C-alpha positions in Angstrom: 110.5 61.3 88.7 107.3 61.4 86.6 107.9 58.0 85.2 104.2 57.2 84.6 103.5 60.2 82.5 106.8 59.9 80.5 106.1 56.1 80.0 102.6 57.0 78.7 104.0 59.5 76.3 106.5 57.0 74.9 103.7 54.4 74.7 101.6 56.8 72.6 104.5 57.6 70.3 105.3 53.9 69.8 101.7 53.3 68.7 101.5 56.4 66.4 104.9 57.5 64.9 103.3 60.8 63.8 103.5 61.8 67.5 107.3 61.4 67.7 107.9 65.1 67.3 106.4 65.5 70.8 109.0 63.0 72.2 111.8 64.8 70.5 110.8 68.2 71.8 110.4 66.9 75.3 113.7 65.1 75.1 115.4 68.5 74.4 113.5 70.5 77.0 113.9 67.8 79.7 117.7 68.4 79.5 117.7 72.2 78.8 115.2 73.7 81.2 116.7 72.3 84.4 120.0 74.0 83.6 118.1 77.3 83.3 116.1 76.7 86.5 119.4 76.4 88.4 119.8 80.2 88.0 116.6 81.0 90.0 118.6 80.6 93.2 120.9 83.5 92.1 118.1 86.0 92.9 115.7 83.9 95.0 118.2 82.5 97.4 115.8 82.9 100.4 112.9 81.1 98.6 111.9 77.5 98.5 113.3 75.3 95.8 112.1 76.2 92.3 114.5 74.0 90.4 113.9 70.7 88.6 113.0 69.0 91.9 109.9 71.3 92.1 108.9 70.4 88.6 109.3 66.7 89.2 107.2 66.9 92.4 104.4 68.7 90.6 104.3 65.9 88.0 104.4 63.2 90.8 101.5 65.0 92.5 99.5 65.0 89.2 100.2 61.3 88.8 98.9 60.7 92.3 95.7 62.7 91.5 95.0 60.9 88.3 96.1 57.3 89.1 97.6 54.9 86.6 94.4 54.0 84.9 93.4 57.6 84.1 96.9 58.5 83.0 96.4 56.0 80.2 93.3 58.0 79.0 95.3 61.1 78.3 96.2 62.0 74.8 99.8 62.3 73.8 99.5 66.1 73.3 97.9 66.5 76.8 100.7 64.4 78.3 103.3 66.5 76.5 101.7 69.7 77.7 101.7 68.5 81.3 105.4 67.6 81.2 106.4 70.8 79.5 104.2 73.1 81.7 105.6 71.5 84.9 109.1 72.4 83.8 108.4 75.8 82.2 105.9 77.3 84.6 108.5 79.0 86.9 111.1 79.9 84.2 110.0 83.6 84.6 111.9 83.6 87.9 115.1 83.5 85.9 115.9 87.2 85.6 118.3 88.6 83.0 120.4 91.7 83.2 118.2 93.4 80.6 115.2 92.9 82.9 117.1 94.4 85.8 118.1 97.4 83.7 114.5 97.9 82.4 113.1 97.7 86.0 115.5 100.3 87.3 114.4 102.7 84.7 110.6 102.1 84.8 108.1 104.4 86.5 106.3 101.3 87.9 109.4 100.2 89.7 109.9 103.7 91.1 106.3 103.7 92.4 107.0 100.3 94.0 110.0 101.8 95.8 107.9 104.8 96.9 105.2 102.4 98.4 107.9 100.7 100.4 109.5 104.0 101.5 106.1 105.2 102.8 105.5 101.9 104.7 107.5 101.9 107.9 106.5 98.3 108.6 108.0 96.9 105.4 111.3 95.0 106.0 112.9 97.0 103.2 111.7 100.4 104.3 115.1 101.5 105.5 116.8 100.4 102.3 114.4 102.5 100.2 115.1 105.6 102.3 118.3 105.7 100.3 116.6 106.2 96.9 116.4 109.8 95.6 113.2 110.0 93.6 114.4 113.2 91.9 117.7 112.0 90.6 116.7 108.3 90.5 120.0 107.5 92.3 120.8 105.4 95.4 122.8 106.9 98.3 123.5 104.1 100.8 126.0 103.6 103.6 126.5 100.2 105.0 129.2 98.5 107.1 128.0 95.1 106.1 128.2 94.7 102.3 126.7 91.2 102.3 123.6 92.4 104.1 123.2 95.2 101.6 123.4 92.8 98.7 120.9 90.5 100.4 118.5 93.4 100.9 118.7 94.4 97.2 118.1 90.8 96.3 115.1 90.8 98.5 113.9 94.0 96.8 114.2 92.7 93.3 112.9 89.3 94.1 109.7 90.9 95.5 109.4 93.0 92.4 109.9 90.2 89.8 108.0 87.5 91.8 104.8 89.3 91.1 105.4 89.2 87.4 107.0 85.7 87.0 103.9 84.0 85.6 103.7 86.5 82.7 107.5 86.4 82.2 107.3 82.6 82.0 104.7 82.8 79.3 107.0 85.2 77.3 110.0 82.9 77.6 108.0 79.9 76.5 107.0 81.9 73.4 110.5 83.2 72.6 113.0 81.2 74.6 116.2 82.3 72.8 115.2 86.0 72.5 114.2 86.2 76.2 116.6 83.9 78.0 119.1 82.4 75.5 117.4 79.1 75.9 118.0 76.9 72.8 114.7 75.0 73.1 113.7 74.1 69.5 110.9 76.0 67.8 110.2 74.5 64.4 107.2 74.1 62.1 107.0 70.5 63.1 105.0 71.6 66.2 102.6 74.5 65.4 103.5 77.7 67.2 99.9 77.7 68.4 100.7 74.9 70.8 103.6 76.8 72.3 101.3 79.9 72.7 98.9 77.6 74.5 101.8 76.2 76.7 102.7 79.8 77.6 99.1 80.5 78.5 99.0 77.4 80.7 102.1 78.4 82.5 100.8 81.9 83.1 97.6 80.5 84.5 99.2 78.9 87.5 99.3 82.2 89.3 96.1 83.7 87.7 92.5 83.8 88.8 90.2 80.9 88.5 87.7 83.1 86.6 90.2 83.6 83.9 90.8 79.8 83.7 87.2 79.1 82.9 86.6 82.1 80.7 86.0 82.0 77.0 89.6 83.3 76.4 91.0 80.1 77.8 90.2 77.2 75.4 88.5 74.0 76.6 89.6 71.9 73.6 92.2 72.4 70.8 93.5 70.4 67.9 96.7 68.6 69.0 99.3 66.7 67.0 98.0 64.3 64.3 94.4 63.2 64.9 94.5 64.0 68.6 92.9 66.8 70.6 94.3 68.6 73.6 92.6 70.2 76.5 94.5 73.3 77.8 92.0 74.2 80.5 92.3 70.7 82.0 96.1 70.8 81.9 96.2 74.2 83.5 93.9 72.9 86.3 96.1 69.9 87.0 99.2 72.2 87.0 97.6 74.5 89.6 96.7 71.6 91.9 100.1 69.9 91.5 101.8 73.2 92.3 99.6 73.9 95.4 100.2 70.4 96.7 104.0 70.6 96.7 103.9 71.3 100.4 106.1 68.6 102.0 108.8 69.4 104.5 111.8 69.3 102.1 111.0 72.3 99.9 113.8 74.4 101.4 117.5 73.6 100.6 119.4 73.6 104.0 122.6 74.6 102.2 120.9 77.7 100.6 119.5 78.7 104.0 122.9 78.4 105.6 124.4 80.6 102.9 121.7 83.2 103.5 122.1 83.0 107.2 119.9 84.3 110.0 119.6 87.7 108.4 117.3 86.4 105.7 113.8 87.8 105.6 111.1 86.8 108.1 108.9 85.9 105.1 111.4 83.3 104.0 111.5 81.8 107.6 107.7 81.8 107.8 107.4 79.8 104.6 110.2 77.4 105.7 108.5 76.7 109.0 105.2 76.2 107.3 106.7 73.4 105.2 108.5 72.0 108.2 105.2 71.8 110.1 103.8 69.0 107.9 103.1 65.9 110.0 100.7 64.0 107.8 100.2 64.1 104.1 97.9 61.8 102.0 97.5 62.3 98.3 95.8 59.9 95.9 93.0 59.8 93.4 90.4 59.4 96.2 91.5 61.7 99.1 93.7 64.5 100.2 94.6 64.8 103.9 97.1 67.2 105.5 98.1 67.9 109.1 100.4 70.6 110.3 101.9 71.3 113.7 103.3 74.8 113.8 105.7 75.8 116.6 108.7 78.0 117.0 110.9 79.3 119.8 110.1 82.7 118.3 106.4 83.2 119.1 105.7 85.7 116.3 107.3 83.4 113.7 105.3 80.5 115.1 102.1 82.4 114.8 102.9 83.7 111.3 103.8 80.2 110.1 100.4 79.0 111.5 98.6 81.8 109.6 100.6 81.0 106.4 99.7 77.3 106.6 96.1 78.1 107.2 95.9 80.5 104.3 97.7 77.9 102.1 95.1 75.2 102.8 92.2 77.7 102.4 93.6 78.4 99.0 93.8 74.7 98.3 90.2 74.2 99.5 89.0 77.1 97.4 90.8 75.8 94.3 89.4 72.3 94.7 85.9 73.7 95.3 86.1 75.9 92.2 87.4 73.1 90.0 84.8 70.6 91.2 82.0 73.1 90.7 83.0 73.7 87.1 84.4 70.2 86.3 82.2 69.8 83.3 83.9 72.9 81.7 87.3 71.5 82.6 87.5 67.7 82.2 87.8 66.3 78.7 85.4 63.4 79.3 83.6 61.5 82.1 86.0 58.6 81.9 88.6 60.8 83.5 86.5 60.9 86.6 86.5 63.5 89.4 89.1 65.1 91.6 90.0 63.6 95.0 87.9 64.7 98.0 89.5 67.1 100.5 89.5 65.1 103.7 91.0 66.0 107.1 93.0 69.2 106.9 94.2 70.4 110.3 96.6 73.1 111.3 97.7 73.0 114.9 99.6 75.6 116.9 101.8 74.4 119.7 103.7 76.5 122.3 104.6 75.9 125.9 102.5 78.9 126.9 100.2 80.0 124.1 97.5 77.9 122.4 94.9 78.2 119.7 91.8 76.1 120.0 91.9 73.2 117.6 88.2 73.0 116.7 88.4 76.1 114.5 90.7 78.9 113.6 89.6 81.7 115.9 88.8 84.8 113.9 85.9 87.2 113.4 83.9 85.1 111.0 82.5 87.5 108.5 83.5 89.2 105.3 86.2 91.3 107.1 86.7 94.0 104.5 83.0 94.5 104.1 82.6 94.6 107.9 85.4 97.2 108.3 83.8 99.3 105.6 80.5 99.2 107.5 82.3 100.2 110.6 83.9 103.2 108.9 80.5 104.3 107.6 78.8 103.7 111.0 81.5 105.3 113.1 82.6 108.5 111.5 83.7 109.5 115.0 87.1 107.8 115.5 86.6 107.9 119.3 83.5 105.7 119.4 85.5 102.6 120.3 86.2 104.0 123.8 82.5 103.9 124.5 82.2 100.4 123.1 85.0 99.1 125.3 83.7 100.7 128.4 80.2 99.4 127.7 81.6 95.8 127.5 83.2 96.3 130.9 80.0 97.6 132.4 77.9 94.8 131.0 80.4 92.3 132.4 80.2 94.0 135.8 76.4 93.8 135.9 76.5 90.1 135.4 79.1 89.7 138.1 77.1 91.8 140.5 74.0 89.7 139.9 75.9 86.4 140.4 77.4 87.6 143.7 74.2 89.2 145.0 71.5 87.0 143.5 69.6 86.6 146.8 69.5 90.3 147.4 67.5 91.3 144.3 63.9 92.2 144.8 61.5 94.9 143.6 62.0 97.0 146.7 65.7 97.5 146.3 66.4 101.3 146.6 68.7 103.3 144.4 70.9 103.9 147.5 71.2 100.2 148.1 72.0 99.6 144.4 74.7 102.2 144.5 76.1 100.7 147.6 76.4 97.3 145.8 77.9 98.9 142.7 80.6 100.8 144.6 82.4 97.5 145.3 82.8 96.9 141.6 84.4 100.1 140.5 86.0 100.2 137.0 89.4 101.7 136.6 90.6 103.5 133.5 94.1 104.8 132.8 95.5 106.5 129.7 99.2 107.0 128.9 100.8 108.8 126.0 103.2 106.4 124.3 103.7 108.4 121.1 106.8 107.8 119.0 107.5 110.2 116.1 104.8 112.4 114.8 101.8 110.1 115.3 99.8 110.3 118.5 99.5 106.9 120.3 97.7 106.4 123.5 97.7 103.3 125.7 94.2 102.7 127.1 93.8 100.3 130.1 90.4 99.3 131.4 90.2 97.1 134.6 86.9 95.7 135.8 85.7 93.3 138.5 83.2 91.8 136.2 82.3 88.2 135.4 85.5 87.7 133.3 85.7 85.9 130.0 85.9 82.1 129.7 87.3 80.1 126.7 83.7 79.3 125.8 82.9 83.1 125.9 85.8 83.8 123.5 84.7 81.2 121.1 81.4 83.1 120.7 83.0 86.5 120.8 85.1 85.6 117.8 82.0 85.6 115.6 80.0 88.7 114.9 76.9 88.5 117.0 78.0 85.2 118.3 77.4 86.2 121.9 73.7 85.8 121.5 74.3 82.0 121.0 76.3 81.7 124.3 73.8 79.5 126.2 75.7 79.5 129.5 75.9 83.3 129.7 72.4 83.8 128.3 70.9 81.7 131.0 72.4 84.0 133.6 71.3 87.2 131.7 67.7 86.1 131.3 67.3 85.8 135.1 68.8 89.3 135.7 66.6 92.3 136.5 66.0 94.5 133.5 68.0 97.4 135.0 71.2 95.2 135.0 70.8 93.3 131.7 73.6 94.0 129.2 72.9 96.5 126.5 73.9 94.2 123.6 76.1 91.5 122.3 79.9 91.5 122.0 80.5 91.9 118.2 80.8 94.5 115.5 80.7 97.4 118.0 83.8 96.0 119.7 85.5 95.7 116.3 85.5 99.5 116.0 88.6 99.4 118.1 90.5 97.9 115.1 89.9 101.2 113.3 92.6 102.6 115.6 94.6 99.6 116.7 96.2 96.4 115.5 95.9 94.3 118.7 93.8 94.1 121.9 95.1 92.2 124.9 92.9 90.7 127.6 94.0 89.4 131.0 90.9 87.7 132.5 89.6 85.3 135.1 86.1 83.9 134.6 83.9 83.5 137.6 81.8 81.0 135.6 84.6 78.6 134.6 87.4 79.8 136.9 89.7 79.9 133.8 92.6 82.4 133.8 93.6 83.5 130.3 95.7 86.0 128.5 94.2 86.6 125.0 95.7 88.6 122.2 93.2 89.6 119.5 94.6 90.9 116.3 93.1 93.3 113.7 91.2 91.4 111.0 92.7 93.5 108.3 96.3 93.4 109.7 99.1 90.9 109.2 97.6 88.4 111.7 94.2 88.5 109.9 92.0 88.5 113.0 93.9 85.7 114.7 93.5 85.2 118.5 96.1 83.6 120.6 95.5 82.2 124.1 97.7 81.6 127.1 96.7 80.0 130.4 97.8 82.3 133.3 99.5 80.5 136.2 99.8 83.6 138.5 97.0 84.5 140.9 94.7 87.2 139.5 91.3 88.5 140.6 88.0 87.8 138.9 87.4 90.3 136.1 89.2 91.6 133.0 92.0 93.9 132.3 92.0 95.2 128.7 94.9 97.0 127.2 95.0 98.5 123.7 97.3 101.0 122.0 95.3 103.5 120.0 96.9 105.3 117.1 94.9 108.4 116.0 94.5 110.1 112.6 95.7 113.6 113.2 95.0 114.6 109.6 91.4 113.8 110.0 91.2 115.9 113.1 92.9 118.8 111.3 90.4 118.6 108.5 87.5 118.9 111.0 89.1 121.8 112.9 87.2 125.1 112.3 88.6 128.2 113.9 86.5 131.3 114.5 87.5 134.4 116.4 84.8 135.8 118.7 85.1 138.5 121.3 82.3 137.2 123.5 83.6 134.8 126.1 80.9 135.1 128.7 79.9 131.8 130.3 82.9 129.8 129.0 84.5 127.6 131.7 88.0 128.3 132.7 88.8 124.6 132.4 88.9 125.0 128.6 92.2 126.8 128.7 94.9 125.0 126.8 97.3 125.6 123.9 95.4 124.1 121.0 96.8 121.7 118.4 95.6 118.5 116.8 97.2 116.2 119.5 95.5 118.3 122.2 92.2 118.1 120.4 92.5 114.3 120.2 93.3 114.0 123.9 90.5 116.3 124.8 88.1 114.2 122.8 89.3 111.0 124.5 88.8 112.6 127.9 85.4 113.9 126.8 84.2 110.5 125.7 85.2 108.9 129.0 83.6 111.6 131.0 80.4 111.4 129.0 80.2 107.7 129.6 81.2 108.0 133.3 78.4 110.6 133.9 75.7 108.1 132.8 77.2 104.9 134.1 75.6 103.2 137.2 78.9 101.5 137.8 81.4 103.9 139.4 84.4 104.7 137.1 87.8 105.9 138.3 89.9 107.7 135.7 93.6 108.3 135.6 94.5 110.7 132.9 97.4 112.6 134.5 99.8 111.3 131.9 98.0 112.9 129.0 97.0 116.3 130.4 100.5 117.6 131.1 100.4 119.7 127.9 97.0 121.2 128.7 98.6 124.3 130.2 96.5 126.3 132.7 97.6 129.9 132.5 96.0 130.8 135.9 93.0 132.8 137.0 95.2 135.8 138.0 96.3 136.3 134.4 92.8 136.0 132.9 92.3 139.6 131.9 95.8 139.8 130.2 95.3 136.8 127.9 94.4 137.3 124.2 91.6 134.6 124.0 90.2 133.2 120.8 87.2 131.0 120.4 87.1 127.6 118.6 84.0 125.8 117.5 84.6 122.1 117.1 81.6 119.9 116.2 79.2 122.2 118.1 81.4 122.5 121.2 83.1 125.8 122.1 86.7 125.9 123.3 88.8 128.9 124.3 92.5 128.9 123.4 95.4 131.3 123.4 98.9 131.0 122.1 101.3 132.3 124.8 105.1 132.5 124.9 106.9 129.8 126.8 110.3 130.4 128.5 112.7 127.8 129.9 
């Protein structure tokens, strides 16, 4: 209970009776608002608690941030605004029947449904398949009515959650009209202060830029001779809300009612809160430690990511407020915010681990980097060359380590080829397409130097490989002909233009470590996370890389240019296949590999049998009877013909 703030408000009123109207208003709202907040669970049954317990905890957090001495420096109007804002700020999560009706008939909601319908990865994708966008009617068959109801609750909670701060502001301004709340609105408290209260509530989910803008007042006239400070109150509300992170935010009874079929997002947030192991909050220091784990590896990873994002958000909020504190705090006597101390998020699993010293990710402005990649690599097949080059570079280092004493200026090309032949790279490609999209599984196996945990720590930063002292020491002693062509970095990231995850199975000849490493797309759900697993089985030195590549057929169709030409002289017979966008993609993949293979000193064995089955050779004996056409694709000429096929 926020006893210190309430006690201070009563003290101010006792010393200035003109402030009693604030006490009366708070007395009503303290009883009325919690009853309304109880209805949030009707729609948001999978969410953390947003009832009175959440409001009280926010106030307790603010009391801890301020400390008893600084609470006494608050004006009565500021204290009243804090109490009211903590109770009102989530009232927009109470959704009325009128709001449901309005949503179901709004074009914005229909666009929201269409976005989900077009996103096969969205958990409500299947539900939205039942919505007819022409008739605006639902057509759904379900053998489990409770699951259907739960899915619709998930749909509407996602829709209204994004608007709840604005809805809270509207209810504060007109509680009876919007929610049948009988919170008094009289001339005894200027309506201006209720408008400010609504603005403060709305700000808890808004941008920091808006908080310190001219549209958000720093100081206002309060009740009687007092001033109030809306920007300061809003800042404390934002921090108090962010710091409600302890492991009791979810009601176990509500979770039991929802059952195991509740959304993964709900489970992720619950496990994030359950992971709290240490929490210090006072006027001097904030410390938090989490230990994320789960028998479901994906949920464990996602809760780790969610906790990491939450604390980054907290760190950013504290940094922003401290930087602009003179524009926020009413006076110097109120002091500064507490310092953010030790904030650690650990991931524990019996097999997988994430290094504790830092969250492993590609440490750059990810969106900017991916935009650069898209500009640099207009050819969507370029990642194949980048992946192969990494394997070749690793092989060169391994060859040098194994044959250091053999290197001299008189080494012939034949001798070099003989050495290289023992380090052949193997490539295989399989078609694993599902549905209309073409998906190829690429596997590259090398006998190179392998990748150690230290190597990965450098790889996870763009250009970080150049700071890898252990590997650089080896490379600097290598003959020029074998030195790697570059550093592992932004070129490798081109693979994430086509894939969400890259898997490495590797054994390092430098550290003897055996690792399985999953690297995730920086713009995907896992946000560039890398998970590690020590491998117990016996494996050879080197690296096996596996990645599933999903290709953009529409882009290929746009680039396809057909031209009929009767002159076929000089065209190789190997160009005979029935031509479509999938075949074109496969042909380009093969072409990229063959081009690289042709110029590589390291021998490369290629297994592409699985993807050439639909390249139909019609036979030399039928050559003259075929109606050939010519295609010009990016400067290369291909012959094709459409021929009948009989079972």
